[in-house]
Structure formats: structure tokens, C-alpha cells
C-alpha positions in Angstrom: 9.4 -2.6 154.2 11.5 0.4 155.3 13.3 1.3 152.1 16.9 2.5 152.4 19.1 5.2 151.0 22.0 5.4 148.5 24.6 8.1 149.1 26.9 8.5 146.1 29.9 10.1 147.7 32.7 11.8 145.9 35.4 12.4 148.6 37.9 14.4 146.6 41.5 13.7 145.8 42.1 11.6 148.9 43.7 13.9 151.4 41.3 14.3 154.5 41.6 18.1 154.4 40.1 18.1 150.9 37.0 16.1 151.8 33.8 18.1 152.2 31.8 18.1 155.4 28.9 16.5 153.6 31.1 13.7 152.3 32.2 12.9 155.9 28.7 13.1 157.2 27.4 10.8 154.5 30.0 8.1 155.3 29.3 8.6 159.0 25.5 8.1 158.3 26.0 5.0 156.3 25.4 1.4 157.5 27.3 0.0 154.5 30.2 1.4 152.6 30.9 0.1 149.2 33.9 0.9 147.0 37.0 0.0 145.0 39.6 -1.4 147.4 42.0 1.6 146.9 39.1 4.0 147.7 38.3 2.1 150.9 41.9 2.5 152.1 41.8 6.2 151.5 38.9 6.7 154.0 39.8 3.8 156.3 39.8 6.0 159.4 36.1 6.8 158.8 34.9 3.2 158.6 34.9 2.0 162.2 31.8 0.0 162.9 30.6 0.0 159.3 29.9 -3.0 157.0 32.5 -2.6 154.3 32.1 -4.2 150.9 35.2 -4.1 148.6 35.0 -4.6 144.9 37.7 -4.8 142.2 38.7 -2.4 139.4 36.4 -4.0 136.7 33.5 -4.6 139.1 31.8 -1.3 138.8 28.4 -2.6 137.9 28.6 -5.1 140.7 29.1 -2.2 143.1 25.9 -0.5 141.8 23.9 -3.7 142.1 25.2 -4.3 145.6 24.3 -0.8 146.6 20.7 -1.3 145.3 20.3 -4.7 147.0 21.5 -3.3 150.3 19.2 -0.3 150.1 16.3 -2.6 149.3 17.0 -4.2 152.7 16.4 -0.8 154.3 20.0 0.1 154.8 21.8 3.4 154.2 24.5 2.8 151.7 27.5 5.0 150.9 28.9 4.1 147.5 32.2 6.0 147.5 34.6 7.2 144.8 37.6 9.5 144.8 37.3 12.9 143.0 33.7 13.7 142.1 31.5 10.7 141.8 29.7 12.2 138.9 32.9 12.8 136.8 34.1 9.5 135.4 32.6 8.0 138.6 29.9 5.7 139.8 26.9 8.1 139.7 26.0 7.4 136.1 26.2 3.6 136.3 24.3 3.6 139.5 21.4 5.5 138.0 21.5 3.2 135.0 21.2 0.1 137.2 18.4 1.7 139.3 16.3 2.8 136.3 16.7 -0.6 134.6 15.4 -2.2 137.8 12.3 0.0 137.8 13.4 2.6 140.4 11.9 6.0 140.3 12.6 9.0 142.6 9.4 8.4 144.5 9.8 4.6 144.8 11.0 4.7 148.4 14.8 4.5 148.0 16.4 8.0 148.2 19.4 8.7 146.1 21.8 11.6 146.8 24.9 12.6 144.8 27.5 14.3 147.0 30.1 16.2 144.9 33.8 16.3 145.5 36.9 18.0 144.1 37.9 16.2 140.9 41.3 15.0 139.9 41.2 17.8 137.3 40.7 20.4 140.0 43.2 18.9 142.4 46.0 18.5 139.9 45.4 22.0 138.5 45.8 23.4 142.0 49.1 21.7 142.4 50.7 23.2 139.3 49.3 26.8 139.3 46.3 28.0 137.3 46.1 26.0 134.0 42.3 26.0 133.9 41.6 29.7 134.1 40.1 29.7 130.7 38.0 27.1 128.7 39.0 23.5 129.2 37.7 20.0 128.7 38.5 16.5 130.0 38.9 13.4 127.8 39.5 9.9 128.9 41.9 7.9 126.8 40.5 4.6 128.0 39.1 2.6 125.0 37.8 -0.2 127.2 34.2 1.2 126.9 34.5 4.0 124.3 35.5 3.3 120.7 38.9 4.9 119.8 37.4 6.8 116.7 35.1 8.6 119.1 38.0 9.5 121.4 40.1 10.6 118.4 37.3 12.9 117.2 37.0 14.5 120.6 40.8 15.1 120.8 40.7 16.6 117.3 37.8 18.9 118.2 39.4 20.0 121.5 42.7 20.6 119.8 41.3 22.7 117.0 39.0 24.5 119.5 42.1 25.6 121.5 40.8 24.1 124.8 43.1 23.3 127.7 42.8 19.5 127.8 42.9 17.2 130.8 43.6 13.6 129.9 42.2 10.9 132.2 43.2 7.3 132.1 46.2 8.2 129.9 48.1 5.0 130.0 48.1 1.6 131.6 50.2 -1.6 131.5 48.4 -2.8 128.4 47.2 0.5 126.9 50.4 2.2 125.8 49.6 3.6 122.4 46.7 5.9 123.2 48.9 8.6 124.7 51.1 8.6 121.7 48.1 8.9 119.4 46.7 11.7 121.5 50.0 13.6 121.3 50.1 13.2 117.5 46.5 14.6 117.1 47.2 17.5 119.4 50.5 18.4 117.6 48.5 19.0 114.4 47.1 22.1 116.1 49.4 23.0 118.9 53.0 24.2 119.2 55.5 21.4 120.3 56.4 23.8 123.1 52.9 23.8 124.6 53.3 23.4 128.4 52.2 20.0 129.8 51.9 19.0 133.5 51.7 15.3 134.5 50.5 14.8 138.0 50.5 11.4 139.7 48.5 10.7 142.8 47.7 14.3 143.6 47.4 15.0 147.3 48.3 11.4 148.1 51.4 9.9 149.6 53.2 9.1 146.4 52.4 12.5 144.7 54.7 13.3 141.8 54.7 16.1 139.3 56.4 16.3 135.9 56.5 19.6 133.9 57.2 19.1 130.2 56.0 20.1 126.8 53.7 18.5 124.2 56.6 17.4 122.1 58.1 15.4 125.0 54.9 14.4 126.8 54.8 10.8 125.6 58.3 10.1 126.7 57.5 10.9 130.3 56.6 8.4 133.0 52.8 8.1 132.8 50.4 5.6 134.3 46.8 5.1 135.4 47.3 7.2 138.5 48.3 10.2 136.4 46.2 13.1 135.1 47.8 15.0 132.1 47.1 18.7 131.7 47.8 20.2 128.3 47.8 23.9 127.8 46.2 25.9 125.0 47.9 28.4 122.7 48.2 31.0 125.4 49.2 28.8 128.3 52.7 29.5 129.6 55.1 27.9 132.2 57.1 30.0 134.5 58.8 29.5 137.9 57.6 25.9 137.9 54.0 27.0 137.4 51.6 26.4 134.5 49.3 29.3 133.9 46.5 29.9 131.3 45.7 33.7 131.0 42.1 34.7 131.4 42.3 37.0 128.3 42.8 40.4 129.8 45.7 41.1 127.5 43.4 41.0 124.6 41.6 44.1 125.8 44.1 46.0 128.1 47.6 47.2 127.6 48.6 46.0 131.0 46.7 44.1 133.7 45.9 47.4 135.4 46.1 49.7 132.4 43.7 51.3 130.0 41.8 49.5 127.3 43.6 49.1 124.0 42.7 51.2 121.0 39.4 50.1 119.6 38.4 48.2 122.8 36.1 49.3 125.5 35.8 48.1 129.1 32.6 46.2 129.7 31.9 45.6 126.0 32.6 42.7 123.7 36.0 42.6 122.1 36.4 44.0 118.6 36.8 40.3 117.6 33.7 39.4 119.7 30.4 38.3 118.2 29.3 41.8 117.4 32.6 43.0 115.8 34.6 40.3 114.2 33.0 40.6 110.8 34.2 44.2 110.8 37.7 42.8 111.5 37.3 40.5 108.4 36.4 43.4 106.2 39.3 45.4 107.5 41.7 42.5 106.7 40.3 42.3 103.2 40.6 46.1 102.7 44.2 45.8 103.7 44.8 42.7 101.6 43.1 43.4 98.3 44.5 40.3 96.6 43.3 37.9 99.4 40.6 35.4 98.4 37.7 34.4 100.8 39.6 31.1 101.3 42.8 32.9 102.3 40.9 35.2 104.6 39.3 32.1 106.2 42.7 30.6 106.8 43.9 33.8 108.4 40.9 33.9 110.8 40.7 30.1 111.2 37.1 30.3 110.2 35.0 29.0 107.2 34.8 30.7 103.8 31.1 30.9 104.3 31.7 33.2 107.3 34.0 35.4 105.1 31.2 35.8 102.5 28.7 36.7 105.3 31.1 39.3 106.6 31.5 40.9 103.1 27.7 40.8 102.6 27.1 42.7 105.9 29.3 45.7 104.9 28.0 49.1 105.7 29.0 52.5 104.1 32.5 53.3 105.2 33.1 49.7 106.3 33.4 47.8 103.0 35.6 44.8 102.3 37.7 46.7 99.8 36.1 46.4 96.3 34.4 43.1 97.2 30.6 42.9 97.3 28.6 39.8 98.3 24.9 39.0 98.5 23.2 35.9 99.8 21.0 33.7 97.7 18.0 32.2 99.5 18.1 28.4 99.4 14.8 28.2 97.5 16.3 30.6 94.8 19.4 28.5 94.0 17.7 26.7 91.1 16.4 29.9 89.7 19.9 31.5 89.8 21.3 28.4 88.0 18.7 28.9 85.3 19.6 32.6 85.0 23.2 31.5 84.5 22.2 30.4 81.0 22.8 34.1 79.9 26.2 34.4 81.5 28.1 32.8 78.6 31.3 30.8 79.2 31.8 29.9 82.9 34.6 28.5 85.0 33.5 25.9 87.5 35.9 25.3 90.5 35.0 22.1 92.4 36.8 21.0 95.6 36.7 17.5 97.0 36.6 16.8 100.7 40.1 15.5 100.4 41.3 18.8 99.0 41.6 18.1 95.3 40.6 21.0 93.1 39.2 20.8 89.5 38.7 23.8 87.3 36.5 23.3 84.2 35.3 25.6 81.4 31.7 25.0 80.5 28.4 26.7 79.6 25.3 27.0 81.7 23.5 24.7 79.2 25.9 22.0 80.5 24.0 22.0 83.8 21.2 19.6 84.4 19.3 18.4 87.5 18.4 14.8 88.2 16.9 14.2 91.6 19.3 15.6 94.2 22.2 15.8 91.9 23.5 18.8 89.9 25.2 17.4 86.8 27.9 19.2 84.8 28.4 17.3 81.7 29.7 18.0 78.2 32.1 16.3 75.8 35.1 17.1 78.0 33.8 16.5 81.5 31.2 14.5 83.6 30.9 15.7 87.2 28.1 15.6 89.8 27.5 17.7 92.9 25.1 16.5 95.6 22.5 19.3 95.7 21.6 18.4 99.3 25.1 19.5 100.5 24.4 23.0 99.4 22.8 25.0 102.2 23.6 28.5 101.0 24.9 30.4 98.0 26.5 33.8 97.5 27.0 36.2 94.7 30.5 37.6 95.0 32.1 40.4 92.9 35.5 42.0 93.2 35.9 45.1 91.1 36.6 44.2 87.5 38.5 41.1 88.5 35.9 38.5 89.4 32.1 37.9 89.3 30.5 34.6 90.3 28.6 32.5 92.7 29.9 30.4 95.7 27.9 27.4 96.9 28.5 26.6 100.5 27.7 23.5 102.7 26.5 23.4 106.3 30.0 23.7 107.7 30.7 26.9 105.7 33.0 25.1 103.2 32.7 26.0 99.5 31.3 23.0 97.6 32.0 24.6 94.2 31.9 28.0 92.5 30.9 29.4 89.1 32.8 32.3 87.8 32.4 34.4 84.7 35.2 34.1 82.2 36.8 37.1 80.6 37.1 37.5 76.9 40.6 39.0 76.5 41.0 41.5 79.3 37.3 42.2 80.0 34.1 40.4 80.7 31.6 40.2 77.9 29.1 43.0 78.4 26.0 41.0 77.8 27.1 38.2 80.2 28.1 40.8 82.9 24.8 42.7 82.6 22.9 39.4 82.9 24.9 38.5 86.0 24.3 41.8 87.6 20.5 41.6 86.8 20.4 38.2 88.6 22.4 39.6 91.5 19.9 42.5 91.9 16.9 40.2 91.5 18.0 37.2 93.7 20.7 38.6 95.9 19.9 39.6 99.5 21.9 42.0 101.6 22.3 40.9 105.2 22.4 43.1 108.2 25.4 43.4 110.5 25.0 41.7 113.9 23.5 44.2 116.3 25.5 45.1 119.4 22.9 44.3 122.1 25.5 43.4 124.8 26.3 45.9 127.5 28.4 43.9 129.9 30.1 40.5 130.1 28.0 38.3 132.4 30.1 35.2 132.5 32.9 36.0 134.9 33.0 34.4 138.3 35.0 36.9 140.3 
């Protein structure tokens, strides 16, 4: 039997001038065109003489099966979708159906994916340049994706300062999702963050609303809308929504010289190779700041602050702070060494943010399986040893000496700090601590600057 062909065609936003030559040629080549009824209407002028099979909104899998059945009869089938058929489109479900039916690329039926401009691209073009820097798209439809998964993605995108495009933001029955999305984003973004709501971009009923994150959920939003939400640097001006590329971080003006401390063609001072130096500079200028306060300033983890302190070089210290890393296999040995450190203050932080500070002795520490137990007549606490992936000695002049135990996310699980007797540390305890630091502590090298030129621009 002469096996057929399946052409998965993304025809763009809907306007004929935004359809690619290949998309037009694919539809012209097809014997059968299959699609959602609205998509069929958008390309109606290209369908003369074709067998047309229309399917409803919830019949996506039926479209895939129909395409496979028609191709098995030796026909060339165009399964069409607006935008890009591989972005929230029919390409994925089609491949799933084919693979489940036993199809392979060499089984006789040819499959080709034909890309098109997405709603994301089209809507962005209508309102300016909101996607000039990092962005992501998130569908608010919970018909097939659990809401907790969607909420986690919104939280991550908001905290990561991505420009966010919301697909399927609201329908007649799904009205609460856009409100929840707004609430999550407002935890990390200014209420005045620019937002553009584009309905039916490049189609007959195109409509654009420019608003802010605070007022977004009050706007008219439906399933034909795409919502574009700016990041912390996005601005609205003259009816346009623009996200800067980042040149202002390096240059005084768009055509000016590099700022002090920056160099054209090199990573920013806050780039991978330099930002630990910025941490140390901040700590030098803020001698009372704790690693946790520094972490809040840089929106990073306390573990990163400790790593920055430990990577100090002569002339680039973090004030009077000194840190050394403890290898994971040495943590138990260090805890045993703490028997000679006298009275200790344990600071334990729960995942919910509660803080407990306890006075105890090293002899109050015991191990049972994966649990580190801190027990005496006044307390009974347990720490999951498996949560600890790194540990750090940290000293700050004559004010603090201790160890910080850090989890895989860089958060401090708990810390053990020497306790002063009066105004000073007990000499024997301090000497024992320093001996342990010298024996078990590891200095870490600063990240080497191996980069010579940014290679990610697409000019």
C-alpha cells in the first residue's frame, strides 16, 4: 500500500500575510485538511478542492487519529493549527498517537512539522518589544494540567524575573485562574508592572488593552486573549511595552562608554565571574551584615554568600569575615571535634521560618541513622542529616565563630556558634575551634574568568 504523509502545519496568527510559504505549500499539497472549525475558517480561501474534516474544541485526539487513518489510506494530510503547531498545538498529541500505534519514522508514513509565528510572537509585535529579554509562556488551563503544577511554574517565573506570557487565561467557566496568577505574581513584582492583553491578534476582532499587574484581573479577558506581563525592567511608554536588553547595566548611555568597573565584550561585574566579588564588597561596606542579610540583598542563598566569603583573595576580603568549606565526608569528624568547643549556641530554622536558639554542649549531640539529635534536659530536637549537603566554618573578627550547615538549595539548616564567657571567647574553646578549622576547612578558588566575549546575542 502506498503510505501517505502527515503535514503538521502552523499557519501563524491568522492573517494571510503572516503565513509562511511552506505553510501555504503544505496546504496546497494536501488531499485532506483537518482542523478545529475556527482554524478552517481562517484558511478557507486555500481549501478549494480539498477534503475538509472539521473537529470541535475538545476533539484534539480525534483529529490526530483521523490524520493517521487518512495517511494510512495513502493520502497527504494537513493537520492545521494557528500559531506554531508545536507550541500548545497538535504536534505533540499527534506524535503520541502515532507512537502508540506503532509508527516509526521509517514505517512509510512521513511526518513533517511546519512552524508558524506563535500567538506570543504576534501579540508581542503588536505592543512593541516586550520579549527582548528572557521570557516564558505558561498556560492557565487546568483541564489537563494540575493547578499546583501551574502555580509552581508561575511562582518560579515570577521569582526568576521572566517576562511571562499567559495562554488560555480565562474562559466562561475558568474565571479564578487569572486572579490566582495575579496574586502569585504580585508577591514578586511591582503592582505597576506593565501588562498587555491582546485579543485575536492580527484577526478581524483584534483588541489591545494596556494595563498594570495590579489591574490586570479587572480587564476583559477571554480564551482568545494572550496576556503579556513585564519583568522588573519592562516599561510602558507612548502606548508601547518595552523590555530593555540590558545595555544600561554596562553603558552610561546606549551609545556611550562602559560604566566604571565594566568592560565591553566581557561579563558584567555581577556576571558569573565577578558577582562573588560584589558580595565581598557589600560585606566590607556593611560590617554588621549577616550572611542571611547579604543573601536577602542579592536575592540569593546564604550558601552562596558563604562561598563568596571563602573565595576571598588578598585585597578582596569580605571585611573581617573568613569562611572555609567542610567536605561532606568530614562533617561528622567536625561534630566530634566540637566536643572541645565548650558551650555552644545552636540556631535551627524550620522551613516555615520559625527560629529556635538553644544553649547546649557538644556532648548533647548524638547520631542515630540519618538523624542528628540534640538532646539534654532542656531540649529534644532532631535534624535530618541527609538534608545537609555542605558545611562552612565562619569567623568574624572577635564577634563570631561557628559552623553553618547548608542544604541543597543553599539554605542554612542550622548553625553552631561558640558562646562568649563575659566579653570574650574561652581561650581553650577558641583554640580548639581554630585547630578544627585549619584541619578540616578548605579554601575555595574564585571562579576563573575564561570568557572573552558574549556569544548569545542574535543581532
